[in-house]
N, C-alpha and C positions, 0 to 999 in steps of 0.2 A: 504494499500500500504506500504509494508515493507521498500521499498527504500526511501520513503519520509514520515516521521511521521507527517508532517504538513498537509497532506491530509487525510480527513476522509469522511465517508459516514453516513448520518443519515436518518433513515427510520421510518416513523410514520405509524403504522399498525392500520387499522380500524377493530373494532370488527365485524366479519362477521355474527354472529348469533343474533345480536340486531338490530332491525329495526322498521319501522312503515309503514303503508299503508294508502293511500287515493286514491279514484277513481274520475276521471274526467268524469265519465259517458260513457266511451268508446272512447272518443276523444283522438287524438294523442297529447301528451304533447310536446310543441314546445320550452318552455323556463322555467327555474327555476331561480329565482332572490331573494336573500336574502336582506333585508334592512340592512343598515350600520349605526352604531352609534360609533363615535370616531374611525372610520376606522376599526371597528370590526363587523362581522355579528351579527345580533340580531335574536330573535326567529320568526320574521315576514318573511314570505315566500310568494312570488308572483309566481303563476303558470299560464302561458299562454298557452292556447290550442285552437284547432279549435272550434270557436264559442263563446269563452268567456275567461275572465281572472279572476282567483280566488285568494283571499288573505287568507292564513292560518297562524296559529301560531303553532310552534313546541315545544312541552313540553316533558321533560324526566320524565317518571313515575318510582316509586319504584317497583311497581308491574306490571305484564304483562297486557297489554291492550287487551281485547277480540276483535277479528277481527270484529265480528258482531256489536260491539259498534261503531266502526269507520265508517263502511259502510256495510249494510246487503247484498249488491250485490257482495261483494268480497268473493269468496269461501275460506273456511278454508284451511290453508296450513300445511302439515305434514312433514316439512323438517327441524325441529329444530329451526326455526326462532322464536325469542322471540320479541313480539311487545312492546317494552318498550318506544317507541316514540309515543306520541299522536299528530296526525296532526289535529288540531282543525280548522274547517272551520269558517271563519269570514264573508266574503262577496263574491259575484260573480258579475262581470260586464259583462253582455252578449253583443254581438255585436249589438243587436237591440237597445241598448241605446247609441251607438256611430255610428248612421247612417248606420248600417248593414254591414259595411266592417270589414274584419278580422283584428285583432290587429297584429302589426308587432314587437313591443317592449315595454317594461315597465321599469320604474325606481321608486325608492322610494325617498321621501324627507328625506335627511340625518338628519334632526332635528326632524322629526315627522313621525315615520314608519306607522301611520295610514293614511297618505296622499301619494298618488302615481299618476303617470302620465303615459299615454299610447299614442302611435302613431299608426295609422292604415296604411293599404297598399295604401291608397290614400293620405298619408302624412298629415292627419288631426290629431291633438293632443288634449288631454283634461286632466284636473286634477280632481281627485276624492278623497274624504275623507270618511273613515269608521268611523261612529259614533255609540256609544252604545245607544240602545234604552232603555233597561232595565238594571239597574245598577247591579242587583244580578243575572241576567241571560245572557247567551251567545247569545244575540239577538242584531244584528247590522244592520245598514242601510247605504246606500251610498248617499253622498251629492255631487252634481256636482259643480265643481269650474270653473276656467277660461278654455277657449278652443279657438281653432283657427286652422289655416292651415299654413303649411310651405310655401305655395305659396303666402300667404298674405304678400306682401312687401319683398319677398325673393330677395336680390340683384343678385343672380345668375340667377334667373328666369327673372328678368328685363333685365339683360345683354343679355341673349341669346334669349329672346323673345319667349320662348317655351310655348306650350299649356300644360294644366294639364295632358292630356293623355300622352304626351311625357315625362313630368317631372316625372311621376310615374315610368316609365321603368318597371322593374320586380316586383315592389311592395315592395322592401326591403326599410326599414327606421329604424332609430335609435334615441333614446332620452336619455338625461342625465340631472340630476338635479345638478345645479351648487350651491353649499351651500352658499358660501360667497355673491354671487350676487343675491341669490333667483331668479334665472333664469332657463330656460329650453334651452338646446342646442339640436336642432332637425335637422335631415338631412335625405336626401334620396340619391340616387345614384349620383346626379349632383348638388344638392343644399344643403346649410347649413346655418342655422340662429340661433340666440339666442333671446329669448323673455323675457322681464322683466315682471314678474307675477304681480307686483304692478301697472304697466302701459303698457298695451298691445300695445299701439300705439308706444312705443319706441323699436327700434331695436338695437342690438349690432353692434358695428363697427368691423365686422369680417375682418380679412386680406384675400386677394385673395389667393386661393389655386391653381390658374392656371387652374381651371376647364373649364373656358369659352374659353381658347386657346388650349385645348387638348381634346382628347377623353377619358381621365381618368374617372373612376367611383370611388366613395367612397365605400370601401369594409368593413371597420370596424371602430368602435369608442369605445374607452375605457377610463374610468377615472382613474387617479393615485390612487394607493392603499394607499399612505401616505398623499396626498393632493388632494381632489376631485376637486379643482379649476384648476388643470392641466388635460388636455385630450390628448390622442394620437389618431390621425386619420390616417388610412391607405387608400391610394388610389392605383390605378393600378400600379403606378410607384414609389411612395414616401411614407415616414412616416413623419408626422408632430407632433411635440411636442409643444402644445399651452397652454398658461396661460391666464385665464380669471379673471378679477378683476373689482371692481367698482372704476372708476376714474372720475374726474370732468373735462370735456373738456373746453377749453378756451371759454368764452362767454356763458357758461351754468351754471345755478345755482344749478341744481340737478345732482348728480353723474350719470354716464352712464356706462353700461357694455361694457368693451373694451377687445379685445383679441390680444395677441401678439404671433407671432411664435417665439419660443425660439430656436428650432433646426429643420433641415430638412435633411432627409436621402433619398438616392436612394436605394431601396432594391433589384434591379436587379432580381426580381422574374418574372415569367410568367405573362405578362399584361393581358392575357385572362383567368387567373385562378380566378374565382369569389369566390372561397372558401378561399382565403387568409384572415387570421385573426391574431390578436395579443393578447397575454396574458401578464399581468403585475404582477410581484411578488416581494415581499420585499426581499432585499439582504443586510442585515445589515443596514447601513445608506444610501444605494442606492436602486435603483429599476432595476430589470432585465426584459428586453423585450424578 
């Protein structure tokens, strides 16, 4: 902009002729999630698709990776694409190991990318860890960790007295790993709860989002890009900026995960639009929603 030299435009171009391929066996890919370390993406990638969730590692190769090496069922492409990224398969978690219900969301442990958590369409969550079987070979196995259900002790479910069938609604669910608290934040359309992984009997003191007094649904949940202990929750009418931390309530010897609503906005969007979502991006020392 010639009239204002203080305004500029920066554009990062991706190299279009360098890529990588991996096949989920013909199933539709529903989610791609990179693990984070120090608020930066790592080479660990979670792929959720119909029937399973797979964990991959993405490597940049100096030489072109043959398509047949990655997956013999992917036909060779003659369009100038160079497969310099190797998508190395680590483990696959099929739905039969999680009670047969399709997975709805996944997240990684921000301190250990070999550990991840999933939640399914019936609001049941579980933690899994990939462990190497042979040190010199790419052979891994999955070890099951803590598991439970959002409806176990959910304050919202107790308030409304709803059944599991009503609580599921359309099957949407979300899960986030809160680093500082070593806790999982899990939610579906009408309930939200946090679970302390070291003591599953303890529940987070979550503030009321007014769900029991309205017909609002939870539409999206995202973690801060600069501090994963902050989360943004979008409902049919509002946006909540929430901070989670370990605090010691009066009369309790052990710390407990607590949540405080820092800000609330009314977004004035269509309350019937279930596609509403939010993205968080770094903007200097601030964050842009």
